[in-house]
N, C-alpha and C positions, 0 to 999 in steps of 0.2 A: 444079190440085189445089191448099188452098190450104195450107201450111206453118203446121204450128202450136208455140206455146211451152205449153207444159207450168211449171206456175210453183208453191212450192215455198210458205209463208203465213210461219209463226211464223218470225222471226228474215229472212226475206227480204221478206216485204212493208208487216209491221209490225214492232215489238220489241217483242218478248216472252220471249226463250231467258232471259233471265236472270230474270224473272220464276216462270217453268216451275221454273228449277233451286228458288231459293226453296220456291215451294207443292210444291217433293217433298221437299224437306229439311222443312221440314213439318209432311208427310205423314209420313214414316218413323219424326218423331220422336213422335205420339200412339201406335210402339207402342213407342218406347223405340230403338227405331236408329236410329242415328247413322251416317250417310253423307255425307262431302264434298262441299263443295257443288259443286271442283271438278271432283270423278267426276260428276255428278249432272247437270252441266255441259258434259260430253263425250259425255252421252249424249241429250239436247234434241236432237229433230228424227227419234227412232225412235216407233213411237208408246210410247203406254202397256201395252200387252198384251206386250213386249219389256221395257220399260227396268227395269221390276223388280225382275228375274232378271238382268239383266245387269250392275246396277251392285250387287246385297244381296245376288244366289244362287237361285237354283231354291230352297231352299229356304224359304227366304223369300217368295218365288213361290203353294208352294203352299202357304203357313202362309195367306198375309195379302195372296196378292196382289187379289184384288178389291177388297176391303176397303181396301188404299191405295190404289187406282186413285179410290175413292169421297172420299178424302181429300182427292188430289193435286185434286180437281176445286172441293170445299167450302173448299181452301185457296187455290186460284187466284179463285175466284168473284170475292172484294169486289176483288181487283186489274183486276180488266175494265176498269174504269174509268178504268184511269189507259194503256189502252195505246194506243201512238202509232202512226201510220201510221211507218215509213220514208223520208224523206229522198225525194223522186222517185219512190214508189207510183204514183202519178193518172198520173205525165207518161209515165213506162211504158208501164201498160196499153195509157193511149190512145194514143200513141205509135206499138202495135204494134196499133191496131186499123183506126191512119189506112194504114199500111202494108198493108192488109188479110192480117196476118195472124188466124190464128186463137187463140182466148187460154185458158188454160180451168183452175184453181187443183185441185191435186192438196194437201190435205192430212192432217197425222196429225191434226187436230186435233175438239174438238168439234164437233157440229151447228155447235149455236146459237154457238159462237164462231167459228163461220165465216165462217157469219152476220153476226156483228158487226163483223169486222174486214171484208166486205166491204164492210160501209154508212161504214164507216170511208177508203176510197180509191176511193168513189160506184165500186163495183165491182158492186152488187147483183143486175146483170141475167148476171154472169158462172156459164155455166159453171164449176160444183165437185163433188169427194166431199170427204168428210170421216174422219174413222174408224169411222163407224156404217156404210158404206155395203159395210167386206168386215171379212174375221176374220183374215188377218195386214197389216200396216201394215209401213209402213218400218224394215227397208232392203228387205223384202219391197215385189217390184213391181204387185204390186195393184191401189194404190191410183193408179197410172201408165199403167195398161189400163182400167182405168175410167173416169175420165176421156180418152181416146183414144176412149174406146167411143161415151163421153155427148156427146162433141165431132161424132162423127161425120166423124171426121180422114179425108182422104184422099193428106192427100201425107207432105210428111218432117216431123217434130220434133224436138223438143229439151226439156230436160230444163234448169230455174232456179230455184240453190236457195242452200242457205248451210250445209250439213252433212256430213258425209263421210257418212251415211244416207241422202240424197240421191244423191250419184250411186253408191251401192252400186245405192239403186234404180234408178233409171237405167240402169246400167249392165247388171242381172238382167233388165230392157227392154228388151233392144238399141239404146237411144237414146245422146245421148252427152251430157254436160253440162254445164255452164259454173255458176260460184259466186262468191257475194258473201261477202265475211268480215264482212258485218254480222251476222253471227249469233256470231262471237270465235272462229270457228276460223279459223287461220294460211294464210298462203296452199300453203305448203309441201306440207302435209297433206293438203289438198283435191286440189288436182294426183296427188300419189300418190295417193287416193283414185278416181283418173281426170279429174277435170275440167278440161278441153281449157284452161278459160280460166278465171284472176279476175279480179274486180272488186274495188276499194275500196268504192262506191258504186252506185245503181240509177241516177244520170246516165250514169256513165262509161259503163256496157250497155245502155241506152238508146244514145248516138252509137254502137255495134253495132252493134244488131238485123239490118241487112241480110245483115253479114257471120258471123253466127251459125254455130257446126257443125251439120247437121243431119242425119240419117239414116229 
């Protein structure tokens, strides 16, 4: 049986979390709604289907939810060429494959964004999911479950992410999680959310690939 790494993408492999926060801020301002960027940042990692209500309330979701998500996409699109891979992203994936680990990406992002990120880290052949594949994104476990099915995973697995939402989704899928601080969350809050280990950068995680907790 093959063990599987279920990798988040935004904030874990590519440096996008603050771009997303700015894009959401601008999207809300289109409707004369001001949500502080610190609050938006705290919500990055959950899907857009959850974020609007989480940061602005159910009434805003009811009135403007779909329009806000369209506005966010329009605001984020011009930033896409600015997105860069996080240091060590390609090395992590390559090392995992060399160690005969299966690698599957479970992202809450849009499909064309995910495809762009995969090209950036030279991993276009990896199995991946996007928000287009499920009705409920993180912190729901659906993306992880779909990713494992697509990878035909037959062994143990661990979720690797950068946010408390990744930890929650992993727990709800019955899997352990480890996290990077690359998304801007603190070590203590990631551990409180369930992360078994927290790393400052991807190369540190890569050094521990054979010792990660799996279930």
